[in-house]
C-alpha positions as CSV (number, residue, x, y, z in Angstrom):
1,M,-74.1,-49.5,2.2
2,L,-72.6,-47.7,4.2
3,S,-72.6,-47.2,8.1
4,F,-71.7,-43.7,9.7
5,N,-69.2,-45.0,11.2
6,N,-67.6,-46.2,7.8
7,I,-68.5,-43.1,5.9
8,Q,-66.5,-41.3,8.9
9,E,-63.7,-43.1,8.5
10,L,-63.4,-42.9,5.4
11,C,-63.2,-39.1,5.5
12,N,-60.9,-39.0,8.0
13,N,-59.0,-41.3,5.8
14,Y,-59.3,-38.8,3.2
15,Q,-58.2,-35.7,5.7
16,M,-55.2,-37.7,6.2
17,E,-53.9,-38.7,3.1
18,N,-54.6,-35.2,2.4
19,Y,-52.6,-33.5,5.0
20,T,-49.6,-36.4,4.0
21,I,-49.6,-34.8,0.3
22,T,-49.4,-31.0,1.6
23,S,-46.7,-31.8,4.0
24,I,-44.5,-33.1,0.9
25,V,-45.6,-30.1,-1.5
26,L,-45.5,-28.1,1.0
27,F,-42.2,-29.1,3.7
28,P,-39.4,-28.8,0.7
29,I,-41.4,-25.1,-0.5
30,I,-41.0,-23.9,3.1
31,F,-37.3,-25.3,3.4
32,I,-36.4,-23.1,0.5
33,L,-38.7,-20.5,0.9
34,L,-37.9,-19.8,5.0
35,P,-33.8,-19.1,4.2
36,L,-34.7,-16.6,1.3
37,L,-37.8,-15.0,4.3
38,Y,-34.8,-14.4,6.1
39,L,-32.6,-13.0,3.7
40,S,-34.3,-10.5,2.8
41,L,-35.5,-9.3,5.9
42,K,-32.1,-8.9,7.1
43,S,-31.3,-7.2,3.8
44,R,-34.2,-4.6,5.2
45,Q,-32.2,-4.2,7.8
46,S,-28.8,-3.8,6.4
47,K,-28.8,-1.6,3.7
48,L,-25.7,-1.9,1.7
49,P,-24.5,1.2,0.5
50,P,-25.3,2.5,-2.9
51,G,-23.3,1.9,-5.7
52,P,-23.7,0.9,-9.9
53,K,-25.7,-2.6,-10.9
54,P,-23.2,-5.5,-10.9
55,W,-23.8,-7.7,-14.0
56,P,-24.0,-11.6,-13.5
57,I,-21.6,-13.9,-11.8
58,I,-18.9,-11.2,-12.5
59,G,-20.4,-8.1,-10.9
60,N,-19.1,-5.2,-11.5
61,I,-15.3,-6.3,-12.7
62,L,-15.4,-4.8,-16.3
63,L,-15.8,-1.1,-14.6
64,L,-12.2,-0.8,-12.8
65,G,-9.8,-0.8,-15.8
66,D,-6.5,-0.8,-15.7
67,K,-6.2,2.3,-13.1
68,P,-9.1,1.1,-11.3
69,H,-8.2,4.4,-8.1
70,Q,-9.0,6.6,-10.9
71,S,-12.4,4.6,-12.2
72,V,-13.5,4.2,-8.7
73,A,-12.9,7.7,-8.3
74,K,-15.5,8.2,-11.1
75,L,-18.1,6.3,-10.1
76,S,-18.1,7.5,-6.0
77,K,-18.9,10.9,-7.3
78,I,-21.9,9.2,-8.5
79,Y,-23.4,6.7,-6.1
80,G,-21.7,8.8,-3.0
81,P,-18.3,8.3,-0.5
82,L,-19.6,5.8,0.7
83,M,-20.0,3.2,-2.2
84,S,-20.6,-0.4,-2.9
85,L,-19.0,-2.9,-6.0
86,K,-19.7,-6.7,-6.7
87,L,-16.2,-7.3,-7.7
88,G,-17.4,-11.8,-8.6
89,S,-18.3,-12.7,-5.3
90,I,-16.3,-9.9,-3.0
91,T,-18.9,-7.4,-1.4
92,T,-15.9,-4.3,-1.9
93,I,-17.2,-1.3,-0.1
94,V,-15.4,2.0,-1.3
95,I,-14.6,4.7,1.1
96,S,-13.8,8.3,-0.3
97,S,-14.5,10.5,2.1
98,P,-11.9,11.8,5.0
99,T,-14.8,12.4,7.6
100,I,-16.1,7.9,6.6
101,A,-12.3,7.6,6.9
102,K,-12.1,9.1,10.5
103,E,-15.6,7.4,11.7
104,M,-14.1,3.7,10.1
105,F,-10.2,4.6,11.8
106,L,-11.5,5.6,15.5
107,K,-14.8,3.9,16.0
108,H,-14.7,1.0,14.5
109,D,-10.8,0.0,13.7
110,L,-11.4,-3.3,15.3
111,A,-14.0,-4.5,13.4
112,F,-12.1,-3.0,10.1
113,S,-9.2,-4.5,10.7
114,S,-8.5,-7.8,8.7
115,R,-7.0,-8.6,6.0
116,N,-8.6,-10.2,2.6
117,V,-5.5,-11.8,1.4
118,P,-4.8,-12.5,-2.4
119,D,-4.0,-15.6,-3.7
120,V,-0.8,-14.6,-4.3
121,R,-0.1,-13.5,-0.8
122,T,-0.7,-16.9,0.1
123,I,2.7,-18.9,-1.3
124,D,5.7,-20.1,1.3
125,N,2.5,-19.8,4.0
126,H,3.8,-15.6,4.1
127,D,0.2,-14.6,4.8
128,K,0.7,-16.8,7.8
129,L,4.0,-14.8,8.9
130,S,3.3,-11.7,7.8
131,I,2.7,-8.6,9.2
132,V,1.3,-7.1,6.8
133,W,-1.2,-10.1,5.8
134,L,-1.8,-11.9,9.8
135,P,-5.0,-10.7,11.0
136,V,-5.2,-8.7,14.5
137,C,-4.3,-11.8,16.7
138,P,-1.1,-12.9,19.3
139,K,1.4,-13.5,16.4
140,W,0.5,-10.2,14.5
141,R,0.9,-8.1,17.8
142,D,4.3,-10.2,18.4
143,L,5.2,-8.8,15.3
144,R,4.4,-5.8,15.4
145,K,5.5,-5.1,18.7
146,I,8.8,-5.9,17.5
147,A,8.7,-3.5,14.5
148,T,7.1,-0.4,15.9
149,I,9.3,-0.8,19.2
150,Q,12.5,-2.5,18.9
151,L,12.9,-1.6,14.5
152,F,11.7,1.5,14.3
153,T,12.1,3.6,17.4
154,N,14.0,6.6,16.7
155,Q,17.0,5.8,18.8
156,R,17.9,2.8,16.4
157,L,16.9,4.8,13.3
158,D,19.4,7.0,14.5
159,A,22.2,4.5,15.5
160,T,22.2,4.2,11.7
161,R,21.8,7.4,10.0
162,D,25.3,7.6,8.7
163,L,25.1,4.7,7.1
164,R,22.3,5.8,5.1
165,R,23.9,9.6,4.5
166,K,26.6,7.6,3.2
167,K,24.2,6.2,1.0
168,V,22.8,10.0,-0.5
169,E,26.7,10.5,-1.4
170,E,27.2,7.7,-3.2
171,L,23.7,9.3,-5.2
172,V,25.5,12.7,-5.0
173,G,28.7,10.9,-6.6
174,Y,26.5,9.2,-9.3
175,A,24.6,12.3,-10.7
176,R,28.1,14.3,-10.7
177,Q,29.1,11.6,-12.8
178,C,26.1,11.8,-14.7
179,C,26.9,15.9,-15.0
180,E,30.5,15.5,-16.2
181,Q,29.2,12.9,-18.9
182,G,26.2,15.5,-20.4
183,L,24.0,12.0,-19.8
184,A,20.9,12.6,-18.1
185,L,20.0,10.9,-14.9
186,D,16.7,8.3,-14.6
187,I,15.9,9.7,-11.2
188,G,13.6,6.7,-10.4
189,K,16.2,4.3,-11.5
190,A,18.6,5.9,-9.4
191,A,16.0,6.7,-6.2
192,F,15.4,3.7,-6.5
193,T,18.8,1.8,-6.3
194,T,19.7,4.2,-3.0
195,S,16.6,3.6,-1.5
196,L,17.9,-0.3,-1.5
197,N,21.3,1.1,-0.5
198,L,19.9,2.3,2.3
199,L,17.6,-0.3,3.3
200,S,19.6,-2.8,3.0
201,N,22.6,-1.1,5.5
202,T,20.1,-0.2,7.7
203,F,18.9,-3.7,7.7
204,F,22.0,-5.5,7.0
205,S,24.9,-3.2,7.1
206,M,25.7,-4.1,3.2
207,N,25.0,-2.3,-0.2
208,L,22.5,-4.8,-2.5
209,G,22.7,-2.5,-5.3
210,S,24.9,-0.5,-7.4
211,H,24.8,2.5,-9.2
212,D,26.8,1.1,-12.1
213,S,25.2,-2.3,-12.4
214,S,22.3,-4.0,-14.0
215,W,21.3,-5.9,-10.6
216,S,20.0,-2.6,-9.2
217,Q,17.5,-2.4,-12.1
218,E,16.9,-6.7,-12.0
219,F,15.8,-6.4,-8.5
220,K,14.2,-3.4,-8.5
221,E,12.2,-5.4,-11.6
222,L,12.0,-7.8,-9.5
223,V,10.2,-5.7,-6.8
224,W,7.4,-4.3,-9.4
225,N,6.8,-7.9,-10.9
226,L,5.9,-8.3,-6.9
227,L,3.7,-5.7,-6.2
228,E,2.0,-5.6,-10.3
229,E,0.8,-9.0,-9.7
230,G,-0.3,-8.4,-5.8
231,A,-2.8,-5.9,-7.7
232,K,-4.1,-7.6,-11.0
233,P,-7.2,-8.5,-11.4
234,N,-7.5,-12.2,-10.5
235,V,-10.2,-14.9,-11.0
236,S,-8.8,-16.7,-7.8
237,D,-9.9,-13.6,-5.6
238,Y,-12.9,-12.7,-7.3
239,F,-14.2,-16.2,-7.0
240,P,-11.9,-18.3,-4.3
241,I,-14.0,-21.7,-5.0
242,L,-11.6,-21.5,-8.4
243,K,-8.3,-20.9,-6.1
244,R,-7.1,-24.5,-6.7
245,F,-7.1,-24.3,-10.3
246,D,-4.9,-21.2,-10.3
247,L,-6.9,-20.5,-13.6
248,Q,-4.4,-17.2,-15.1
249,G,-0.9,-19.0,-13.8
250,A,-0.3,-15.9,-11.3
251,V,0.8,-18.4,-8.4
252,R,3.1,-19.9,-10.6
253,R,4.5,-16.9,-11.9
254,V,4.8,-15.0,-8.6
255,S,5.9,-18.5,-6.9
256,R,9.6,-17.6,-8.9
257,Y,9.4,-14.3,-7.7
258,V,9.0,-15.0,-4.1
259,D,11.8,-17.1,-4.4
260,K,14.1,-15.4,-5.8
261,L,13.8,-12.8,-3.2
262,M,13.6,-14.6,-1.0
263,A,17.1,-16.9,-1.7
264,V,18.5,-13.6,-1.3
265,F,17.9,-12.8,2.2
266,E,18.9,-16.6,3.0
267,D,22.0,-16.0,2.2
268,I,22.2,-13.4,3.6
269,I,21.1,-15.2,7.0
270,D,23.5,-18.0,6.7
271,E,26.9,-15.5,5.8
272,R,25.7,-13.5,9.1
273,L,25.4,-17.1,10.7
274,K,28.8,-17.7,9.9
275,N,30.4,-14.9,11.3
276,S,28.3,-14.5,13.9
277,T,31.5,-13.2,16.2
278,E,31.6,-10.3,14.0
279,A,29.9,-7.3,15.8
280,K,27.0,-4.9,14.2
281,D,24.7,-3.1,15.1
282,D,22.0,-3.0,12.5
283,V,18.7,-4.7,12.2
284,L,19.5,-8.3,11.1
285,N,21.6,-9.0,14.4
286,L,18.9,-8.1,16.4
287,L,16.5,-10.1,14.2
288,I,19.1,-13.2,15.5
289,N,19.7,-12.0,18.5
290,L,15.3,-12.0,19.3
291,V,15.8,-15.6,17.2
292,K,18.3,-16.9,19.8
293,E,15.5,-15.8,22.5
294,N,13.4,-18.2,20.5
295,E,10.4,-14.7,20.5
296,L,10.8,-15.3,16.2
297,S,12.2,-18.0,13.8
298,L,14.2,-17.9,10.9
299,H,11.1,-18.4,9.1
300,N,9.4,-15.3,10.8
301,V,12.9,-13.5,9.9
302,K,13.2,-13.9,6.2
303,H,9.0,-13.0,5.7
304,M,9.9,-9.8,7.9
305,L,12.3,-8.8,5.5
306,F,10.5,-9.7,2.3
307,D,8.0,-7.1,4.0
308,L,9.9,-4.8,5.3
309,F,11.4,-4.7,1.0
310,L,9.0,-4.9,-0.9
311,A,7.1,-2.0,0.9
312,G,9.8,0.2,1.6
313,T,11.8,0.5,-1.7
314,D,9.9,1.1,-4.3
315,T,7.3,3.9,-2.4
316,T,10.2,5.8,-1.2
317,S,12.0,6.2,-4.7
318,S,8.4,6.6,-6.4
319,T,7.6,9.6,-4.1
320,V,11.1,10.9,-4.5
321,E,10.2,10.5,-8.5
322,W,7.3,11.9,-8.5
323,A,8.4,15.3,-6.7
324,M,11.2,16.0,-8.8
325,A,8.7,15.4,-11.6
326,E,6.2,17.5,-10.1
327,L,8.9,20.6,-9.4
328,Q,10.2,20.8,-13.0
329,R,6.6,21.6,-13.9
330,H,6.6,24.2,-11.1
331,P,10.6,25.8,-11.7
332,E,9.8,28.4,-9.3
333,K,9.6,25.8,-6.7
334,M,12.4,24.5,-6.6
335,L,13.9,27.2,-6.5
336,K,12.3,28.1,-3.6
337,A,13.4,24.4,-2.2
338,Q,16.5,25.2,-3.0
339,A,16.0,28.7,-1.4
340,E,15.3,27.2,1.7
341,I,18.3,24.7,1.9
342,D,20.5,27.0,1.3
343,Q,19.5,29.0,4.6
344,V,19.5,25.6,6.7
345,I,23.0,23.6,5.1
346,P,26.0,25.4,4.7
347,N,27.7,25.3,0.5
348,D,30.0,23.0,0.7
349,G,28.0,20.8,3.7
350,F,25.9,17.8,3.0
351,V,22.3,17.5,4.5
352,Q,22.0,15.3,7.4
353,E,18.7,13.6,8.7
354,M,18.5,16.0,11.9
355,D,17.9,18.9,9.5
356,I,14.6,18.6,8.4
357,S,12.8,19.7,11.0
358,K,14.0,23.2,9.8
359,L,13.2,22.0,6.3
360,A,9.5,23.4,6.4
361,Y,9.4,24.0,2.3
362,I,11.0,20.4,1.9
363,Q,8.6,19.2,4.4
364,A,6.0,21.0,2.7
365,I,6.5,19.5,-1.2
366,V,6.9,15.5,0.3
367,K,3.3,16.1,1.8
368,E,2.3,17.9,-1.6
369,T,3.3,14.7,-3.1
370,L,2.0,12.1,-1.0
371,R,-1.4,14.0,-1.5
372,L,-1.4,13.8,-5.4
373,H,0.5,10.3,-5.7
374,P,0.1,8.2,-2.7
375,P,2.3,5.2,-3.6
376,A,-1.0,3.1,-2.6
377,P,-3.6,4.8,-3.9
378,F,-6.3,1.8,-1.7
379,L,-3.6,1.9,1.3
380,I,-3.4,-2.2,2.0
381,P,-6.9,-3.3,1.7
382,H,-9.0,-3.7,4.6
383,K,-11.6,-6.9,5.4
384,T,-14.5,-6.8,8.1
385,V,-14.5,-9.7,10.8
386,K,-18.2,-8.8,11.6
387,D,-21.3,-5.9,10.3
388,V,-20.5,-2.8,10.9
389,Q,-23.1,-0.2,10.7
390,L,-21.5,3.2,8.6
391,C,-23.0,6.1,7.8
392,D,-26.7,4.6,8.1
393,Y,-25.5,1.7,6.4
394,T,-24.5,-1.8,7.1
395,V,-21.0,-2.8,6.2
396,P,-21.4,-6.7,6.2
397,K,-19.2,-9.0,7.8
398,N,-15.7,-10.4,5.2
399,A,-16.1,-6.8,3.2
400,L,-13.3,-6.4,1.2
401,V,-12.8,-2.4,2.3
402,W,-11.0,-0.1,0.0
403,V,-10.1,3.3,1.1
404,N,-9.1,5.5,-1.6
405,V,-6.5,7.7,-0.2
406,W,-6.0,8.6,-3.9
407,S,-9.4,10.3,-4.1
408,I,-9.3,11.1,-1.1
409,G,-6.8,13.5,-1.4
410,R,-8.3,15.4,-4.5
411,D,-11.2,16.1,-3.6
412,P,-12.5,19.4,-4.1
413,S,-15.0,19.7,-0.8
414,V,-11.5,18.8,0.9
415,W,-8.8,20.8,-0.6
416,T,-8.6,23.6,-3.0
417,D,-7.5,24.0,-6.4
418,P,-7.3,20.2,-5.7
419,D,-5.6,19.1,-8.5
420,S,-2.8,21.8,-8.7
421,F,0.6,21.0,-7.2
422,V,0.7,23.8,-4.7
423,P,2.8,22.7,-1.4
424,E,2.8,26.5,0.4
425,R,-1.0,24.7,1.7
426,F,0.7,22.9,4.2
427,L,2.8,26.3,5.0
428,E,-0.9,27.4,6.4
429,R,-2.4,24.0,7.3
430,E,-0.8,22.4,10.6
431,I,-1.3,18.5,8.7
432,D,0.7,15.6,9.3
433,F,0.4,12.6,7.5
434,K,0.8,9.7,10.5
435,G,-2.6,9.0,11.3
436,R,-4.4,11.7,12.8
437,N,-5.1,13.9,9.7
438,F,-7.8,11.8,7.9
439,E,-7.3,13.9,4.6
440,L,-3.9,12.7,4.2
441,I,-3.1,8.9,4.9
442,P,-0.9,7.8,2.7
443,F,0.4,4.8,5.3
444,G,-3.1,4.2,6.7
445,A,-3.7,4.7,9.8
446,G,-5.4,3.1,13.3
447,R,-4.0,0.0,14.6
448,R,-2.6,-1.3,10.9
449,T,-0.7,2.1,10.4
450,C,2.7,1.2,8.5
451,P,5.1,0.5,10.9
452,G,8.5,1.5,8.5
453,M,7.0,4.9,8.3
454,P,9.6,7.0,10.8
455,L,12.0,5.1,8.1
456,A,10.2,6.5,4.9
457,Y,10.0,9.8,6.4
458,R,13.6,9.8,6.4
459,M,14.4,8.3,3.9
460,T,12.4,10.3,1.2
461,H,13.2,13.3,3.0
462,L,17.2,13.3,2.9
463,M,17.1,12.2,-0.7
464,L,15.1,15.0,-2.2
465,A,16.8,17.9,-0.3
466,T,19.9,16.0,-0.8
467,L,19.5,16.0,-4.9
468,L,18.2,19.9,-4.4
469,H,21.1,20.9,-2.4
470,S,23.2,19.8,-4.4
471,F,22.6,20.0,-7.9
472,D,20.5,22.1,-10.5
473,W,18.0,19.8,-12.7
474,K,16.6,20.2,-16.8
475,L,14.4,18.5,-18.5
476,S,16.1,16.7,-22.1
477,D,16.3,18.9,-24.7
478,G,13.0,18.7,-26.5
479,V,10.6,18.0,-23.6
480,N,9.2,21.1,-21.9
481,P,7.9,21.1,-18.0
482,E,4.1,21.8,-19.4
483,N,4.5,18.5,-21.8
484,L,5.5,16.8,-19.3
485,D,4.3,12.6,-18.9
486,M,2.6,12.1,-15.6
487,E,1.1,9.1,-16.5
488,E,0.4,6.5,-13.8
489,K,0.4,3.0,-13.9
490,F,-0.8,1.2,-11.2
491,G,0.3,-2.1,-9.3
492,I,-0.3,-1.8,-5.1
493,T,1.8,1.2,-6.0
494,V,1.8,3.6,-8.3
495,Q,4.8,4.9,-10.9
496,K,4.7,6.9,-13.5
497,V,4.8,5.1,-17.0
498,Q,7.3,7.7,-18.3
499,P,10.7,7.0,-15.8
500,L,11.1,11.0,-15.4
501,Q,15.0,11.3,-17.2
502,L,16.7,14.7,-16.2
503,I,20.1,15.9,-17.1
504,P,22.2,17.5,-13.7
505,A,24.0,20.6,-12.8
506,V,26.2,21.0,-9.8
507,R,25.1,24.2,-8.3
508,G,27.0,27.5,-7.5
509,S,30.2,27.2,-5.4
510,R,29.7,23.0,-5.1
511,K,31.3,23.2,-8.7
């Protein structure tokens, strides 16, 4: 017969067993639910910008198409100028408004200052040596200081302007040959060779290309391949866990392109070091002096040159090609530009870099071209270093950020008649593209503004003004201006799909 004490002991044992069983069952559930509860509460407080519903695993990748700047612009009309996408495992924020871009760059510039590095930019540790891809850190600040204070100052660029003038004279000479032979000039190809030589003479005091050889075209294809591969959808970028497998072979392909370009720079540097007694007042000489002073390594120099040539050749030449294409479609504006140049430059004279400030309409044409055809429609994508509150939404840490300057340039709430080529709008409004007016930021803004902008400014205006001053231009037989193909192809930069072929005719007394 059970005593009271026995009964009490059994009850206690039962309660203990039930507590143990309950603990065994509940603790794993609590372990799972608490993080989910935390994430749920955080997500209520951290509200992402609106965007299309993502598919499982792949997210919104399929919505991008082969012209993502245009696809995203259409999506922004539905979901708003601050929009979120899911590209694989990467949260992507798209900004398509100058007002929001201004808040990003002025109020939160440091928080948005990092980079989401594509897998192909890690080859040869380029992302750890590159002014483009390094995060804001002491090494980046040192490289940025060298670029802005020593390489691209007005004093430094003025010292090499005669070299650039000679390269543009060579472009005129080549166009004259085409004129005499009745041949059409491939504007993009000729502009690229000239851009290449403008840069190589500024940096090395030598030509890297020639209008009469295939090397310039090979170099152009090399640069374009590097730009295109950097912008192609790559599963390694959307799912970083898969990077080491290189499933699409992008790293293998780009490694070959990188090796070729680096070999060019290595040969030039080696040759300069062997002939160190030969005095040359160019960028390479300055960089080698910094190496001798232990402010840079030769490896740093190669990677800096890689960035500068990749950014400087294609962007300048494509802007000139787009400008000439737009002027063909609007011949009255070409005549207006030529009339302005004729008032400033003698008939038998050459356009000089110092003349650019007097050519207001040429400046307006370049601005209007950059508005409609920005070289890098998403800029170089940014990445957040922490959670940021932007327009009542949360941009999470490590989010990829696209500033769609292509869309901003065609926003009807910002621009009157936005799809039309109207340079006159910039004669009526005081707007520049140096990062102060967020309606027009083709070179970016804030601390990550392109440091080579001062050189690009000179090269683009000098080349365009010279082409218009020296020649009249017409399309090949059978091509009407209104039917001119203006289709785009997307890399990191945007080029014309159909190269622009124009027939030059020497103007008036310049014959």
